[in-house]
Every structure is written in structure tokens, then in C-alpha cells.
N, C-alpha and C positions, 0 to 999 in steps of 0.2 A: 259337337253337340248332338248331332243325328246319331252318332255311334253310341254315345253315352245313352240318349234317350232309348234308342232301339234295344241296345244290349241290357239296360236296366229293366225295360219291360219284359223281355224274354227270361230274365232271372227271376222276376216275380212270377212268372208263369210256371217256373221250374220248381221253386221252393218257397215255404213260408219265411224261411230266414233270409231271404234276399235284401230285405230292407237294411240289414246290418252292413254288408260289404258295399252296397250301392251308396248308403249314407256315408260310410267312410271315405269313398272316392269323392263324393262331393265335399267333404269337408277338407280332404286333401288338396282338391282344386281351389277352394276359396283361400286356405292358407298360402298357397303358392301365389294365387292371384294378388292377395294382400301383399305379401313380402316382396313380389317383384312390381308392384305398382300396376298390375294389369287391369283394365276395364273390360268387362264383357259387352259384347256387342247384343243389341236389342233383338235381333233375329235369333241370336243364339239362346238367349233367355226364353223366347216364345216357343222355341222346339223343345226345351227342357220342361216347361211348364205343360206342353201338350203330352210329353212323355209321364210326367207326373200324374196328369189327369187319366190318362189310359190305365194307370196303375191302381187307381181308387177302387174300381170295382173288383179287383182281385184281392186287395186289401180288406174289403167288406166280407168277401167269400171267406177268407181265412179266419177272419173274426168270428164268423158264424159257426164254422168248424170247431173252433176252440171253445165256444160258448156251449155248443152241444156235447162237449166231453170228449173231442177227439185227442187221444194221447198216444205216444209211442211206447213200445214194449220196453220194460226195465229187465234187461239181461245181465248187466254187469253192475256192481256198485262202482260209483264213479269215484277214483282215486288217482294216484300217480301211476298206477299200473295200467289204468284204463287209457289215460292220455299218452303214455309210452306206447300202447298198441295203436292208437290213433295216428301218431307220427310214423310208427312202423308201417302202417298201410298207405298213408299218404305219400310217403317217399319212395315207395316201389319196392320195400323190403320184403313185402309178403310172398313174392313169387320165388325168392331165392333162400328162404330160411322156413321157419316152422309155419305149419298152416294154422288157420284160425281155431279149428277145433283143439290142437295142441296147445296153442297159446292160452285158450280159455281154461283148459285144465290145470296148466301151470299156475295161471293167476289165481285159481281157487285153492292151490295148495298151500298149507301154512308153512311150508318148507321151500319158500321160493328160491332161495340161494342154491339149496341143493337139487332142486329139480333143474334149474338153469345149468348147473354143473354137468348134469347128465346129458344136455343137449348141447354141449359146447361146439361139436362139429357143425352143427347146422346153424351156429350163430356166427361162424366165422365170415361167411360172405355178407351177411347183413351189417356187421360192425365195420367191415372193411368199406361197404358201399356209403354208409353213413360218415364215415371219416373222409372219404373222397368227396362226397357232397359238401361237407363243410369246409374242406381245404379249397374246392373250386369257387364256393360262394364267397368265402372271405378274401382270397387273392384277386377273384375277377372284380369284385364290386370295389374293392381298395383301389385297384388300377383305374377304373372307370370314374369313381368319385373325384379324381384329381382333374377330370376334363369338365367341360360345359354341361355334361349331363348330370351333375350333381343334384339340382333341384328335382329331376325326373325320378332319379333313384330314391330320393328322399320321400317323395310322394307315393311311389310304389312300396317301399318298405313300410310307410306308415299305414297304407291300406291292409297290407298283410298282417303286420303285427298287432294292430287295433283289432281287426275282426278275429283273428285267432286268439288273442288275449281275452276278449269278451266272451268267446265260445268256451274257452277253458274256464274262465272265472264263473260264467254260468252253469257249467256243468258241475262245478263243485258246491256251488251255493244251492242251486235248485236239484241237485242230485238227478239231473236229466242227461242222459247219454247222448251227446253229440258225437255220432260216428263220423268216419272219414267221409262218408257221402255227404253228411251235412255241410262239409267245408267245400262242396262242389262250386258255390258262386265265387269264392275266392281263390279256387285252385289255379285258375289261369293266371292270376296275379303271381302266384308261386311260380308258375312255368315261365312267366315272362322275366322275373327276377333271376330264374337259373340261366335262361337264354342269355341275358345281358352279361352275367357272370362268366359264362362259358365263353362267349365273345371276347370279354376282357382278358382272360387267360390265353386266348389264342393270339392276342396282340403282344404277348410277352416274347421277347426275343430268346429265352431259354427253351431249347427243344425239349427238355425232359419235363417241364411244367405242362406243355401242350398234350403230354400224354395223358394227363389226369381227366381232362373232359372226355377223351376217347374211352377210357376205362369206365367213366360213369355211364356213358351212353350205352356201352356194351352190355353193363350189368342190368341196366334199366330194359334194354330190349329183351335180354334173357329172362328177367322177371316177368315181363308182360306175356311172353310166349307160354311160360310155365303156367301163369295163372289161366290162360286159354285152354292148354292142352294136357297139363300134368294130370294124371289120375288122382294124385294125393290132394290136390288143391281144387277138386271140385266142389260145387255148391251142394245144397240138399238135392237128393235125387227124388223129387215129387213125382217125375213121370213113373219110374218103376214102382214106386209105393202106390200110386194110384192105379197102375195096371194090375197089381196084385189085388188090390182091394175089389176091383171090377169083376176078376175071375172068381174071387170068393164069393161076392154077391150072386154072380150067375150060378153058383153051386147051391145057392140057399142058405148061406152061412151068414152069421151075424158078426159085425165088424165094430169096433171102437175106433174111431178115426181121432188120434191124439196128435192134430197137426192143424195147419192153417186151412181154412174152409175155402178160400179163393183160388188157391193153386189146385185143390182137388177139383173145382168147377171148371178150371182152364182145361185140365185133362179128361173132361167129361166123366167125372166120378160123382154121382149125386151123394151128398152126405146129408143126412135128415137132422135138422137142428132141434127136434121136438122129442122123438122117442125112438127105441130100438125095436125092430120088427126082424123076422127071418128074411133073408135075403135083402138086407138093407145095410148101411153104414150109418153110424150115429157120432155126432161130434161131441165126444164124452167129455173132453176138458172144459166145455162150457157148462156143464151140469152142475148143480149146487151141490150135490153129494153124490158121487159115483158109487160109493160103497153100498148104496141100497139098490143099486140097478142089478138086473139079472146079467150074469157073467156072458161075455161073448165068445164066439169061436176064435176070433183073432182079434188081436190088438195091434194098431199100426202106430208105432211110438215114434215121435220126432225128438227134438232136443229135450231131455227131461227137466233142465234148468228153466226151461221157458213153458212147457206144457203141463208139467207135473212137479211144481218147485217143492211142494210139501211132502211129496212121495206117497200119496195115497194110492195111485195105481200101481206103483213098483211094489207096494207092500202086497196088494191083491194078486199081482204076478207071482210073487214069492209064496204066499200063502196057498194058492191053488195050483201050484207046481206048472205053470206055463213053460213051454220051451221055445227056443228061437226057430221060427220057420224060415227066416230070410233076413238077410242085412243088406241094406243100400246105404249109400254116402249120407249120413246124419239120421237114419232110419233103422230101426229094429222092428221086426214083426214077429209076434209072439202067439202061440197057439196052444190049446189044451190037448 
């Protein structure tokens, strides 16, 4: 009871979506208790009620943020391709295959099959890893289901499938992009299930089957190291873009900052939200109509599908003969 109350509270502190996996866990526990005739202790009920009460202020805070219009960015249209990407990232294939930027471009292409065929060499390891994961989960859980652990496996599987199913259905119905990070509260359930499956395969007497979990672990470790250190898988290089902007401001140049404001502030680059002046940077993508603004010396452009979805700034760049001054990961800096 203490573990459920404390973990549920910290899950609430982490994400607004925590009630879903926590509620699924409680439902699974109630079902198993009813099926096996268990009766909860009064002390355990008091602990769970205290944990629930501790979550109430957080629930009120989340309700206030939603009421004030807090929304997530809509970068992708939610369809089967988007859900496939979420699975791709959650299962650790992102570090041994195509990068996020490459996948985004492929997903936006009308010729999806043709684009995928051009990247077949980069898809070999992800496909192999997905096959190994499915084999390990199927063989391991089938073996453990024959033991006294069957109720535990049923409960864990219910929490995972119920939460993931609601997330997927909600994404489709509401066109709300639930990214892999949104599955963070339920990800430990997936890891637990995978660990039980690996242990089940290791109990098999056939030596060649024991090789499967080893291969899965090797690919997952390799993927994690690539995500951390591979240059092609780096995230947006806000640091370099902010340093370039600070240098331009120091020279008295004007800059349109077409990117997030909080990362710029983190790297001590002041971006004005109101107007453009000499020796300053202006957060242009928040302007009602950038076409009426005076043209800057530099344009710091992040992902165009996010900061310039209509293409207004890209049109100004082409019409006024801007050239590329520098490129960083997910950034292009234009100058006149």
C-alpha cells in the first residue's frame, strides 16, 4: 500500500496523465482481489486514502492550467504512422535506426512506401529488434503463465494494455499527439513485463533460446549509447543558435528568433516579445503578421513545420534573397 501511494503521488507530480495508469493499477488490483477473494486491511486502505488526498492539490493545479488554455504543440497529424513512431521510440529502436528528423520527413511524404524502400539498410536493425522483442515477450510470458504467477502477469498486462489503448484511442479521437514521453508513467510496467519475460526465457532448457534475451539487451544498450553520443541523433542545438544570436546582437544586428523562447532564456539570450530594434532579437513567430515587419539582418529558424507552418517567413527568405549563414542541428540561420 505504501509503495502504491508513494509511487502514485510522484507520478502525479511528474505528469498530468498519471491518473490513467494509476487508476488502471487500482482497477487491476480490485479485480484480482475480487477474483481471489482477498479482503484489504484497514491499515492499507488508510494509507491509500492518504495518498489519494495528497494528489488532490496537484489535480486542482492541473485543472487550472487546462482551464487557462495550456495545450501541447501539434506537430504531427495523429494517424497510424504517428502511433508507429511512438512504438518505434518506446521500444528503443530510435538509437539504431532512422533519426526523428528523417522519420518526420518520411511520414510527410505522399510516397511512404517508396521513401521507406530508400532507407531499407537503416531499417534492418530496428526490424530485427522488434522481432526479437516480440519473440522474447511471447515465449517468456507463455512459460511463466503456466506457474502461480499467472494472476500477477494478468494484472500487469491489463495495466499496460488498458493505459496504452486509452492513450492510442484518445490520440485518434481528440487528434492529440501523445508522444512516447507521455507514456512515462506506464513505461515501468512495460519494463517489468519485459523483465519477467526475459527471466521466463532464461528458464528454458534450450540453450539457443537463451541467446534471444542477450541479443535484445545488446541492441538496447547499443541504442541507448547511440542516442546519447551519436552526432546524427542529437537534439535541437539551441546552445549554438543562442550563441550565434548573442554575437549578432553584440554587433548591433537585428535578429528574428524563430524558435522557443525558454531555451533562449536558459542560454542567456534575451529575446524581445514586443518589437524589433537594432542590437536585439525578436520572437517573430509570435507576431500576428511578420510580413509587415522590417526585415532583420538574421533569421534564426528552428523546425519550419512548428514555427512557420504556413510558410510566411520561408516566402520572405526566398523573395529577399537570404542566404545560409550557419547550420546547427535542427536550426538554419539566414542572413541578407
